[in-house]
C-alpha positions as a Python dict, from the first residue, in 0.01 Angstrom:
ca = {
    (1, 'M'): (0, 0, 0),
    (2, 'A'): (293, 234, 67),
    (3, 'A'): (391, 247, -302),
    (4, 'F'): (41, 356, -400),
    (5, 'Q'): (35, 615, -122),
    (6, 'R'): (364, 758, -247),
    (7, 'A'): (223, 792, -599),
    (8, 'V'): (-87, 968, -469),
    (9, 'D'): (124, 1195, -248),
    (10, 'L'): (322, 1296, -559),
    (11, 'G'): (-3, 1394, -725),
    (12, 'Y'): (-85, 1091, -939),
    (13, 'R'): (-447, 987, -977),
    (14, 'Y'): (-398, 699, -1220),
    (15, 'L'): (-247, 389, -1058),
    (16, 'E'): (-152, 51, -1205),
    (17, 'T'): (-165, -285, -1034),
    (18, 'D'): (-183, -655, -1108),
    (19, 'A'): (-454, -877, -965),
    (20, 'H'): (-449, -1237, -845),
    (21, 'A'): (-715, -1435, -661),
    (22, 'T'): (-630, -1653, -363),
    (23, 'A'): (-758, -2010, -332),
    (24, 'D'): (-1063, -1880, -142),
    (25, 'G'): (-1141, -1606, -393),
    (26, 'V'): (-989, -1295, -234),
    (27, 'V'): (-843, -1057, -493),
    (28, 'V'): (-503, -915, -400),
    (29, 'A'): (-296, -643, -564),
    (30, 'F'): (28, -825, -637),
    (31, 'H'): (248, -872, -943),
    (32, 'D'): (406, -1217, -915),
    (33, 'R'): (231, -1550, -951),
    (34, 'T'): (415, -1672, -640),
    (35, 'L'): (520, -1512, -314),
    (36, 'D'): (876, -1641, -340),
    (37, 'R'): (1062, -1359, -513),
    (38, 'V'): (968, -1051, -310),
    (39, 'T'): (814, -1171, 15),
    (40, 'D'): (921, -1370, 319),
    (41, 'R'): (689, -1661, 231),
    (42, 'K'): (657, -1911, -52),
    (43, 'G'): (384, -2055, -268),
    (44, 'A'): (153, -1968, -556),
    (45, 'V'): (-103, -1705, -463),
    (46, 'E'): (-392, -1889, -627),
    (47, 'A'): (-305, -2207, -434),
    (48, 'L'): (-305, -2041, -90),
    (49, 'P'): (-592, -1917, 126),
    (50, 'Y'): (-600, -1546, 194),
    (51, 'S'): (-508, -1605, 558),
    (52, 'E'): (-168, -1733, 438),
    (53, 'V'): (-113, -1462, 178),
    (54, 'A'): (-201, -1197, 437),
    (55, 'R'): (92, -1310, 653),
    (56, 'A'): (344, -1244, 375),
    (57, 'R'): (548, -926, 387),
    (58, 'I'): (698, -763, 78),
    (59, 'H'): (1069, -714, 148),
    (60, 'G'): (991, -816, 504),
    (61, 'T'): (774, -514, 588),
    (62, 'E'): (477, -445, 360),
    (63, 'P'): (163, -662, 360),
    (64, 'I'): (-2, -753, 31),
    (65, 'P'): (-320, -542, 3),
    (66, 'R'): (-659, -669, -96),
    (67, 'L'): (-772, -497, -416),
    (68, 'E'): (-1095, -398, -245),
    (69, 'D'): (-899, -216, 27),
    (70, 'L'): (-682, -47, -233),
    (71, 'I'): (-982, 86, -423),
    (72, 'G'): (-1143, 204, -101),
    (73, 'S'): (-828, 371, 31),
    (74, 'F'): (-793, 602, -270),
    (75, 'P'): (-1146, 710, -367),
    (76, 'D'): (-1022, 979, -608),
    (77, 'A'): (-787, 747, -795),
    (78, 'R'): (-844, 541, -1107),
    (79, 'F'): (-690, 197, -1145),
    (80, 'N'): (-543, 6, -1436),
    (81, 'I'): (-584, -359, -1337),
    (82, 'D'): (-392, -641, -1506),
    (83, 'L'): (-568, -979, -1482),
    (84, 'K'): (-276, -1213, -1414),
    (85, 'E'): (-463, -1546, -1406),
    (86, 'A'): (-798, -1678, -1532),
    (87, 'S'): (-893, -1759, -1172),
    (88, 'V'): (-920, -1389, -1089),
    (89, 'I'): (-1197, -1312, -1340),
    (90, 'G'): (-1502, -1401, -1128),
    (91, 'P'): (-1367, -1271, -796),
    (92, 'L'): (-1255, -945, -958),
    (93, 'A'): (-1597, -885, -1112),
    (94, 'R'): (-1753, -932, -769),
    (95, 'V'): (-1507, -685, -611),
    (96, 'L'): (-1589, -423, -873),
    (97, 'H'): (-1960, -483, -817),
    (98, 'R'): (-1929, -443, -439),
    (99, 'T'): (-1718, -128, -468),
    (100, 'N'): (-1918, 12, -761),
    (101, 'A'): (-1584, 110, -912),
    (102, 'W'): (-1678, 51, -1276),
    (103, 'D'): (-1608, 410, -1378),
    (104, 'R'): (-1269, 411, -1205),
    (105, 'I'): (-1102, 109, -1358),
    (106, 'C'): (-954, -18, -1682),
    (107, 'L'): (-901, -391, -1725),
    (108, 'T'): (-604, -528, -1914),
    (109, 'S'): (-417, -855, -1961),
    (110, 'F'): (-137, -1021, -2155),
    (111, 'S'): (-397, -1287, -2244),
    (112, 'T'): (-654, -1220, -2516),
    (113, 'R'): (-855, -1515, -2384),
    (114, 'R'): (-871, -1371, -2031),
    (115, 'L'): (-988, -1036, -2162),
    (116, 'T'): (-1254, -1202, -2376),
    (117, 'Q'): (-1377, -1403, -2077),
    (118, 'M'): (-1382, -1093, -1858),
    (119, 'R'): (-1581, -893, -2112),
    (120, 'A'): (-1831, -1178, -2137),
    (121, 'R'): (-1870, -1180, -1757),
    (122, 'L'): (-1918, -805, -1711),
    (123, 'P'): (-2284, -779, -1826),
    (124, 'M'): (-2378, -1012, -1539),
    (125, 'F'): (-2268, -740, -1295),
    (126, 'T'): (-2318, -405, -1466),
    (127, 'D'): (-2488, -243, -1764),
    (128, 'R'): (-2221, 29, -1784),
    (129, 'D'): (-1948, 48, -2043),
    (130, 'V'): (-1630, -74, -1873),
    (131, 'C'): (-1286, 26, -1996),
    (132, 'T'): (-1081, -266, -2126),
    (133, 'S'): (-761, -274, -2328),
    (134, 'L'): (-683, -439, -2656),
    (135, 'G'): (-545, -791, -2614),
    (136, 'P'): (-211, -907, -2758),
    (137, 'R'): (-365, -1033, -3083),
    (138, 'G'): (-539, -705, -3142),
    (139, 'V'): (-225, -508, -3060),
    (140, 'M'): (-25, -699, -3320),
    (141, 'A'): (-304, -656, -3574),
    (142, 'L'): (-310, -284, -3501),
    (143, 'R'): (67, -262, -3545),
    (144, 'A'): (45, -447, -3877),
    (145, 'K'): (-229, -212, -3990),
    (146, 'S'): (-16, 90, -3901),
    (147, 'Y'): (231, -38, -4164),
    (148, 'G'): (-48, -86, -4418),
    (149, 'G'): (-119, -456, -4354),
    (150, 'P'): (-460, -597, -4461),
    (151, 'T'): (-591, -648, -4108),
    (152, 'A'): (-864, -385, -4070),
    (153, 'K'): (-1137, -644, -4008),
    (154, 'L'): (-932, -816, -3737),
    (155, 'V'): (-861, -484, -3567),
    (156, 'R'): (-1230, -390, -3571),
    (157, 'L'): (-1325, -724, -3419),
    (158, 'A'): (-1048, -711, -3160),
    (159, 'S'): (-1140, -355, -3070),
    (160, 'T'): (-1504, -429, -2987),
    (161, 'G'): (-1564, -294, -2639),
    (162, 'V'): (-1205, -174, -2613),
    (163, 'A'): (-1097, 176, -2507),
    (164, 'C'): (-718, 161, -2536),
    (165, 'A'): (-408, -19, -2655),
    (166, 'Q'): (-148, -70, -2380),
    (167, 'V'): (183, -156, -2536),
    (168, 'P'): (560, -160, -2471),
    (169, 'Y'): (727, 156, -2597),
    (170, 'G'): (991, -57, -2769),
    (171, 'L'): (1108, -407, -2847),
    (172, 'G'): (1481, -418, -2780),
    (173, 'P'): (1643, -128, -2966),
    (174, 'L'): (1342, -80, -3195),
    (175, 'P'): (1046, 146, -3114),
    (176, 'F'): (711, -32, -3096),
    (177, 'V'): (505, 282, -3045),
    (178, 'T'): (548, 489, -3360),
    (179, 'E'): (367, 796, -3487),
    (180, 'A'): (186, 575, -3740),
    (181, 'F'): (80, 332, -3467),
    (182, 'V'): (-62, 614, -3254),
    (183, 'A'): (-240, 769, -3552),
    (184, 'K'): (-404, 440, -3652),
    (185, 'A'): (-514, 373, -3293),
    (186, 'H'): (-667, 720, -3272),
    (187, 'D'): (-842, 663, -3606),
    (188, 'L'): (-1008, 360, -3444),
    (189, 'G'): (-1102, 556, -3132),
    (190, 'L'): (-838, 393, -2914),
    (191, 'K'): (-612, 565, -2662),
    (192, 'V'): (-247, 454, -2653),
    (193, 'H'): (-71, 384, -2322),
    (194, 'A'): (300, 298, -2333),
    (195, 'W'): (490, 96, -2073),
    (196, 'T'): (729, 81, -1888),
    (197, 'V'): (907, 410, -1963),
    (198, 'N'): (1174, 534, -1722),
    (199, 'D'): (1392, 742, -1957),
    (200, 'P'): (1284, 1109, -1967),
    (201, 'A'): (1399, 1141, -2329),
    (202, 'V'): (1174, 853, -2432),
    (203, 'M'): (887, 1003, -2232),
    (204, 'G'): (929, 1324, -2430),
    (205, 'R'): (939, 1142, -2764),
    (206, 'L'): (621, 952, -2683),
    (207, 'I'): (442, 1271, -2582),
    (208, 'D'): (554, 1432, -2908),
    (209, 'I'): (397, 1155, -3118),
    (210, 'G'): (69, 1175, -2928),
    (211, 'V'): (49, 892, -2675),
    (212, 'D'): (-230, 934, -2423),
    (213, 'G'): (-66, 772, -2121),
    (214, 'I'): (273, 659, -1993),
    (215, 'M'): (339, 392, -1730),
    (216, 'T'): (662, 434, -1536),
    (217, 'D'): (856, 322, -1231),
    (218, 'D'): (1015, 667, -1205),
    (219, 'L'): (731, 882, -1078),
    (220, 'V'): (944, 1189, -1017),
    (221, 'A'): (1092, 1183, -1367),
    (222, 'L'): (755, 1155, -1538),
    (223, 'R'): (609, 1435, -1327),
    (224, 'H'): (906, 1654, -1418),
    (225, 'V'): (865, 1585, -1790),
    (226, 'L'): (492, 1658, -1778),
    (227, 'S'): (542, 1972, -1568),
    (228, 'S'): (810, 2107, -1803),
    (229, 'R'): (561, 2078, -2089),
    (230, 'G'): (270, 2228, -1897),
    (231, 'L'): (88, 1895, -1895),
    (232, 'W'): (96, 1811, -1523),
    (233, 'R'): (-245, 1826, -1362),
    (234, 'H'): (-267, 1786, -986),
}
């Protein structure tokens, strides 16, 4: 929770987190599939009851927050939520229903299948339009189309119910997010969010070509870049 508090204290109102469900259906805000790498306990999150996950401490000090608590703790914030496993789909929909946070979230995933399943589940809980991102297949189709590839039908299908494309800013030394990519996304009514950008020069280049959002680990650097361009809104 401390990392989110720091971001809010710096003036950010858009926060990103990953979501897993425990064995008993509690949704937690945590990146890794297992506790092993960054906490003082071991085991896969989805295989453990919440009572066990709650005992874990990130780097020995920070508890793993429930997503419901995170949403409630920052009522003015909006959340980008990455569905890390298929098992989180049902529990996450129930959390969003209980918190009535539909207008404050955007759902994303590295799995096209998970996103499709989540979109199919949403009408059971709300009649509102819910922000979701383009899945990996749609992203690649969009990129091909930005180079003139014959994939317009695939992009239209993949973009149904989608508000944005969330993509890496580059692949190795090559830029993934280009001016043509951004222009094609905007033509389709999609926002473009680039991740994970920690170099101020790259932040500036992405702003210049029209990206709509930047995900970063360096909160101070991004705030400085936005402020220097008159784009920082607190």
